[in-house]
LUMNU-834484 format. One line per 8 residues: for each residue x, y, z of N, C-alpha, C. Coordinates in steps of 0.001 Angstrom, whole numbers, plus 524288, in hexadecimal, padded with zeros to 5 digits. Layout:
N
X Y Z X Y Z X Y Z | ...
! end
This chain:
178
E1F98 FE778 734C8 E1A19 FE620 7368C E1B0C FE4FE 73CA2 | E1649 FE684 73F04 E161C FE473 74488 E125F FDF36 7450A | E1594 FDA21 746EF E1297 FD572 74717 E0FA1 FD63B 74C40 | E0BAD FD367 74CE2 E0920 FD310 751F1 E0774 FCCCB 751E5 | E090E FCA67 75546 E08D8 FC594 756A1 E02F7 FC413 757A5 | E005A FC0B2 75596 E0257 FBC28 752A4 E0057 FBD94 74CA8 | E0402 FC081 74951 E0209 FC0EE 743E4 E05A2 FBC8D 7404D | E0359 FBA6B 73C76 E059A FB838 738E2 E073C FBB11 735B8
E0D8D FB9BD 73379 E0F3B FBDAE 72E93 E0FEB FB9D2 72AC3 | E1040 FBD25 725D6 E11F3 FB9C9 720D7 E16E6 FBC70 720D0 | E1B5D FB938 71FC3 E2084 FBA13 71FBF E22E4 FBB09 71A31 | E2477 FC0EC 71858 E25D2 FC0B1 71391 E2B80 FC16D 712B7 | E2CCB FBEC4 70EE5 E3364 FBDDF 70DCC E3341 FBE7A 70819 | E394B FBE1A 705B4 E397A FBE13 70081 E39C6 FB876 6FE15 | E37A0 FB541 700A4 E38F9 FAF89 6FF29 E32A0 FADC5 6FEAC | E320E FA8D0 6FBEB E2D37 FA6C6 6FAD3 E2B92 FA357 70123
E2747 FA247 700B1 E25C4 F9F9C 7053D E22D3 FA389 709C8 | E1D8A FA116 70C5F E1C5D FA538 70F0C E1D23 FA2DE 71640 | E1ECB FA648 71915 E1F66 FA5F4 71E6B E1A2E FA91D 7212E | E179B FA5EF 723B4 E12A8 FA8D4 7276B E1369 FA683 72CB7 | E1202 FA9E9 7308E E126D FA83A 7358C E12FE FAD6C 739A2 | E14C1 FAB94 73EE6 E1496 FB04F 7426C E1AC8 FB1C7 743DC | E1BB8 FB6D8 7437B E2115 FB7E7 7447E E2075 FB74D 74AC9 | E24E0 FB3DD 74C85 E24BA FB1EE 7515B E298A FB4AE 753FB
E2DC2 FB68B 750B8 E32B8 FB889 75226 E3593 FBBE0 74D2B | E3839 FC0B0 74F3E E3AA3 FC305 74AD6 E3E67 FC638 74CE5 | E425C FC639 74A8F E47D7 FCA8A 74B03 E4978 FCDBB 746E9 | E4CC3 FD021 746D4 E4EE2 FD27A 741B0 E52BB FCDA6 73DB4 | E531B FC945 74088 E556C FC468 73C6F E520F FC097 73AC0 | E4E37 FBEEC 73E82 E49F7 FBB02 73D7E E4494 FBB17 73DCB | E40D3 FB991 73B23 E3AD8 FB9D5 73C42 E3A37 FB402 73D6A | E3817 FB399 74116 E359B FAD7D 74240 E2FC8 FACD4 74165
E2E4B FAAAB 73E76 E280B FAA05 73D2C E26A6 FA442 73F1B | E22E0 FA40A 74264 E1F16 F9F48 7425F E1C06 F9EDF 73F03 | E1D25 F9B66 73B0E E1B64 F9A2C 735E4 E1575 F971F 73649 | E11AE F98D3 733C6 E0D67 F952A 73367 E0DCD F9291 72E44 | E0B37 F8C89 72F70 E0C41 F887F 72B0F E0615 F874C 72A57 | E0398 F89A2 72736 DFD4B F89F5 72688 DFABE F8CF4 72B9E | DF88A F8AD9 72F2D DF5EC F8D91 7335F DF941 F8D44 7375D | DFCEF F8934 7372D E00A8 F86E2 73CA6 E0462 F8997 73D40
E06AB F8B0A 741A1 E0B2C F8D33 742E7 E1066 F897E 7413B | E14AD F8AD5 73F8F E1835 F87C3 73DD4 E1D7B F880C 74164 | E2281 F88B8 73DE1 E264A F893D 74047 E2846 F8F18 74062 | E2DB7 F8FA0 74231 E2F59 F95EB 74175 E3208 F9624 73CBD | E31BB F9AA9 73A1B E34BA F9B70 73631 E3872 FA07F 736D4 | E3C95 FA02C 73725 E403A FA3A0 7379F E427F FA613 73286 | E41A7 FABBD 73211 E4381 FAF50 72D2A E472A FB2BA 72E01 | E4AE4 FB288 72B86 E4E6E FB712 72C04 E4A5F FBD07 72ADB
E4B55 FC00D 72F1A E47E6 FC49E 72ED5 E490A FC77E 728F2 | E4D60 FC76C 726CC E4E27 FC9EA 721F3 E4AC0 FC7F5 71CEC | E4904 FC325 71E04 E4723 FC022 7199A E40A9 FC135 7199B | E3F5D FC435 71DE1 E3A03 FC5CD 71E31 E3809 FCBB9 71CC7 | E34E0 FCA9F 717E1 E34B4 FD11F 7167F E2F2D FD351 7190A | E2BD9 FD026 71B19 E27D8 FD22D 71D50 E2437 FCDE7 72015 | E21EC FCF33 72413 E1EB0 FCBF9 72790 E1932 FCE44 726EA | E1544 FCB74 724F3 E1007 FCD91 7240E E0B73 FCB52 72616
E09D2 FCD3D 72A29 E05CC FCB82 72DB8 E016B FC910 72ADA | DFFBD FC3DA 72B0A DFA66 FC0D8 728F6 DF7E1 FC0E4 72CC6 | DF2F2 FC43D 72BE8 DEF54 FC48E 72FD3 DEB85 FBF98 72F98 | DEB0F FBE68 72AD3 DE742 FB926 728F9 DE8FD FB48E 72BE9 | DEE00 FB3C0 72AC5 DF0DB FAFA4 72E1A DF130 FAFF0 73385 | DF29A FB404 7355C DF264 FB53A 73AF3 DEDE9 FB369 73D89 | DE991 FB539 73B50 DE39C FB419 73CD5 DE281 FAE13 73D8D | DE3E7 FABD1 73877 DE372 FA665 737F4 DE67B FA267 73CC1
DEA36 FA416 73CFA DEE6D FA198 74066 DEC61 FA1FE 745B7 | DEBE2 FA63C 74721 DE8A2 FA8A1 74D16 DE470 FA4A5 74CF8 | DE122 FA40C 74948 DDC26 FA136 749DD DDCF3 F9B49 74ABF | DE26D F9A20 748E4 DE1D5 F9444 74975 DE5F3 F9399 74E6C | DE5F7 F9677 7510C DE90C F96BA 756EE DEE80 F95DE 75689 | DF0E1 F980E 751FE DF747 F97BB 75217 DFA38 F9B7F 75237 | DF779 FA1BF 75422 DFA03 FA680 75521 DFE49 FA72C 758A9 | DFDAA FA229 75DD7 E008D FA218 760D3 E0675 FA13A 75FC8
E07E7 F9EB8 75B15 E0CA7 F9D37 75A46 E0FD5 FA200 75905 | E0C70 FA725 757D7 E0F23 FAA53 75674 E13EA FACC8 75B25 | E125E FABCE 75FF7 E15F6 FACC8 76574 E194B FA91F 76507 | E1A49 FA497 762BD E1E43 FA088 76464 E22BA FA322 761BA | E2739 FA473 76576 E2A75 FA4E6 76379 E2F13 FA119 760F6 | E3274 FA1C0 75DA9 E3677 F9DA2 75C19 E395D F9B32 75FF5 | E3B3F F969D 75FC4 E3D80 F9366 76345 E43DD F94DB 76309 | E4582 F976B 75F31 E4A77 F9915 75EB3 E4B72 F9EDF 75DCA
E50D7 F9FC5 75F64 E52B8 FA56E 75E42 E5319 FA6EB 75910 | E5127 FAB50 756DF E500D FACB5 751C7 E529E FB287 75035 | E5626 FB333 75409 E5A7F FB7D8 7523C E5B6B FB7E6 74D17 | E5C9A FB351 74AA0 E5F00 FB34E 744BE E5F5D FAED3 74274 | E5E8B FAC8A 73E5B E5EC5 FA81D 73B75 E6311 FA4F5 73EDA | E673E FA6E5 73FFF E6C2D FA33B 742C8 E6914 FA1F0 7485E | E669E FA56D 74B4D E64BD FA1F8 750EB E6006 F9EA0 74F7A | E5DBE F9F1F 74AEF E59C2 F9AFE 749FB E5C27 F9603 7487E
E616B F95AB 74592 E6462 F9178 74355 E6587 F8E99 74993 | E67DC F92B9 74CFE E6947 F8FD1 7512F E6590 F8C47 753F3 | E60C3 F8D6A 754EF E5C5A F8B19 756E5 E5BA4 F854C 753D6 | E5BE9 F8673 74DD7 E5ACA F82C5 74B08 E5EB6 F7D72 74CB6 | E6428 F7ED8 74C89 E681D F7BFD 74DFB E67D2 F7906 7537C | E67D4 F7CE8 756D0 E671B F7A11 75BC5 E62AA F76D2 75DB3 | E5E38 F7710 75A48 E5A90 F7394 75BBA E58BC F6F8B 75779 | E5D41 F700D 75322 E5CE7 F6C4F 74EB9 E5788 F6B16 74BD4
E564D F707D 74ADE E4FDC F71B7 74865 E5150 F7059 74393 | E4D39 F6E26 74015 E4C46 F6E09 73B35 E4843 F72DF 739D1 | E4915 F74BE 734EA E473B F79CE 73352 E46A0 F79DE 72DB4 | E4325 F7CDE 72BED E424F F7E6C 726EC E45F6 F83E5 72607 | E48A4 F842C 72228 E4D03 F8898 72133 E4B60 F89EE 71B9C | E4A3A F8EFA 71AA0 E4932 F909B 714BE E4E22 F94D7 71461 | E50A8 F93FB 70EDF E54D9 F97A2 70DA1 E5288 F9A40 707A5 | E4E61 F9DE3 7079E E4C56 F9FB4 703A8 E4DDF FA3A4 700A5
E533F FA5F4 7024B E54DB FAA72 6FEDF E59E1 FA8C0 6FD3D | E5BFB FA435 6FBE7 E6057 FA203 6F991 E5F8A FA02B 6F481 | E5C05 FA0EA 6F0CC E5AC1 F9D94 6EC78 E5FAE F9CB4 6EA10 | E6097 F9805 6E7DF E6581 F9494 6E52D E6991 F9358 6E9AB | E68AB F93ED 6EE0F E6D16 F9194 6F176 E6AEC F8BD7 6F3F5 | E6E78 F895C 6F5B6 E6E9B F83B8 6F82E E68C7 F8531 6FD68 | E69E4 F891C 6FFC6 E65C9 F88CB 703FE E601D F8A56 70394 | E6092 F8CE9 6FD41 E5A4F F8EBB 6FC75 E5610 F8A9A 6FD50
E5200 F8C7B 6FFE0 E4D58 F88B8 7005F E4BB7 F8860 705CA | E485C F845F 705AB E45DD F8375 70B90 E4857 F7E41 70D50 | E4A5E F7DA1 7117B E4D4C F78B4 7141D E4ADB F774C 7197E | E4B7C F7283 71AA2 E49EA F6FCD 71EE0 E4DD8 F6D44 72043 | E4FA5 F6DDB 7262A E548D F6B6F 728F4 E55AD F6F31 72D35 | E5AA1 F6E07 72EE9 E5D03 F700A 733E9 E60EB F7294 73324 | E61EE F76F8 7362A E68A2 F793E 735D7 E6C4A F7523 73938 | E701B F74FE 7362E E72F9 F70CE 73A2A E77EA F7494 73BB9
E7849 F788E 739ED E7DA8 F7B40 73BA2 E7BCD F8033 73A29 | E7E12 F849A 73CC8 E7F73 F8A23 73AF4 E84B2 F8BF6 73AF2 | E8609 F8FB0 73748 E8A15 F918B 73547 E8A3B F9824 736A2 | E8CF8 F9A97 734C2 E8D1D FA0AB 734EF E87F5 FA1FB 730DE | E89A1 FA022 72BAD E8739 FA1B9 727EE E81A8 F9E95 725D1 | E8224 F9A8D 72780 E7DAB F95C4 725CF E7DF4 F91AB 72925 | E7897 F8F16 7296F E783A F8997 72B51 E78B9 F855E 7286E | E79D6 F80E2 72AF3 E7963 F7C1A 728A2 E74F6 F7A11 72964
E7080 F77F7 725A2 E6C2A F7714 7266D E6A47 F7140 7232A | E6907 F6DCD 725FD E68A2 F68A7 72431 E6310 F6843 7229D | E61A3 F66D4 71DAA E5BDE F657D 71BE5 E5AF3 F6010 71C64 | E551B F5FEE 71CA7 E5226 F5B7A 71BF7 E4F6B F5A5C 71727 | E4E1E F5720 71567 E4ABA F56BC 7111B E450A F552F 71262 | E422F F54BF 70E62 E3C44 F5295 70F47 E3B8B F4C7E 70FB5 | E4051 F4939 70FFD E4050 F4491 71140 E4180 F442E 716D0 | E4369 F486B 719F0 E4504 F47F0 71EFA E4AC2 F46FD 71FA3
E4D09 F481D 71B6E E5352 F471F 71B19 E567F F4A5F 71B60 | E5A39 F4AF3 71F70 E5E23 F4E61 71FAF E61F3 F4F5B 71AD0 | E635E F53E8 7185F E67C0 F54AA 71446 E6C34 F521F 7164B | E7067 F505D 712FA E7536 F4DFB 71502 E7937 F52B9 7167C | E7890 F5781 71644 E7B1E F5BD3 718DA E78B9 F60BA 719A9 | E7AB0 F6455 71CF5 E77FA F6982 71E2D E7962 F6DA4 71996 | E762C F7141 718D2 E76CE F752C 71539 E7938 F7A5C 71753 | E7B27 F7D3D 7158B E7C09 F82AE 717B9 E7802 F879E 71594
E7572 F8915 71886 E7372 F8CCD 717A9 E73A6 F91F9 71A4E | E74F1 F9665 7172F E7618 F9B20 71948 E7180 F9CF1 71C28 | E72DF FA09A 720F9 E6ED5 FA2F2 722C3 E6C16 FA71A 71FEA | E6F80 FA824 71C82 E6CDD FAC6D 7192A E687C FAACF 71578 | E688D FA623 71503 E64E6 FA343 71181 E5F30 FA0DE 71412 | E600D FA0FB 71923 E5B5A F9F91 71BEE E56AC FA3A0 71C6C | E5233 FA1BA 71A64 E4E45 FA6A6 7194B E4924 FA488 71DF7 | E4A43 F9FEC 71FD8 E460A F9DE3 72357 E4860 F98C7 7269D
E46D5 F982D 72B35 E472B F93F9 72D89 E4241 F924A 730E1 | E3F70 F8F4C 73074 E3A5D F8CEC 73204 E3CAA F8885 73574 | E3A79 F8988 73AF2 E3B8A F865B 73F6E E3676 F8511 7414C | E36FC F7F29 74340 E325A F7D40 746EE E2E35 F7CBE 742B4 | E2E2D F7C9B 73DF9 E2A16 F7BE3 73A2E E2877 F7626 73BCB | E22AD F7551 73B55 E2081 F7025 73BB4 E215A F6BF1 7371B | E23F8 F6EAA 73224 E24E5 F6B00 72DC0 E2A7A F6943 72F19 | E2EB9 F6C73 730A7 E3389 F6A76 7312A E3494 F67DF 73672
E3198 F6906 73AC0 E310E F6570 73F89 E2E90 F6084 73EA8 | E2AFD F6046 73C58 E27F7 F5BAC 73C93 E2CA1 F58CC 737DF | E2E01 F592D 733C4 E3128 F5762 73076 E36C2 F5509 732BD | E37FC F58CA 7366A E3D5C F578A 738EB E3C84 F523B 73E08 | E3885 F512B 73E93 E36C9 F4D34 741BF E37F5 F47DB 73F32 | E387C F47BB 73A5B E3897 F4403 73686 E3DE2 F43B0 733BE | E40F9 F468F 734BF E45CA F464B 731CC E4A91 F42FF 733BB | E4CDF F405F 7313E E51D5 F3DB9 73285 E5590 F4121 7366C
E581E F3E4B 7394F E5B4B F4112 73CFD E5E8B F4532 739AA | E61BE F492C 73A8D E6457 F4CC0 7385B E699B F49AB 73976 | E6C97 F487F 73455 E7201 F46C8 7347E E7560 F48D8 7381A | E7826 F4546 73B58 E7B8A F473C 73F59 E7F12 F4B21 73EAB | E8121 F4AC3 73988 E8706 F4DF9 73936 E84E5 F5383 73764 | E7EB0 F538C 73792 E7C9F F5908 735A4 E79D7 F5B83 7394F | E7971 F5916 73E90 E762E F5BBE 74385 E791E F6016 744B2 | E768F F62F3 7474A E788F F682A 7494F E7DC1 F6869 74BC9
E8097 F6B86 749D9 E85FC F6B4B 74A8A E876A F717A 74D4D | E82A2 F7541 74DA6 E8213 F79AB 7504A E8586 F7DCA 74D6E
! end
């Protein structure tokens, strides 16, 4: 499919959950979507390209969002290198950014599901991810999440960025060690 900016796409993947927004960057390893939350632009969703089965242009949403004056966000490039998931993780670690991270392809494993928190360290095959809960408390320790389990990372979402302002400080022994 030939995408012409600024077209909104519906992202088709083998997992539940809808992703709709502008494709702002892509390569053979990653697709970066500027997601829409209702009628407003939200964060950047980084998807492994191998997890995307189809991008379908949504003309109705394209027209509505343009009429609302938000189509200019389609030209905003992500503030991180998106060569692959590891380069995105580098950005998260160096900036100490909290994110929403989803592991949708590993049912039955500890990392399965939707998580809010921060990457505190990276390794060859996995990351150490520190979760926070809905009370704004950090978990006692980081969990190992294999790169192969990560199906999306949402960066700079209004939900996570707002919630992060009210979190307790991250426990010192768990702060980024790089």
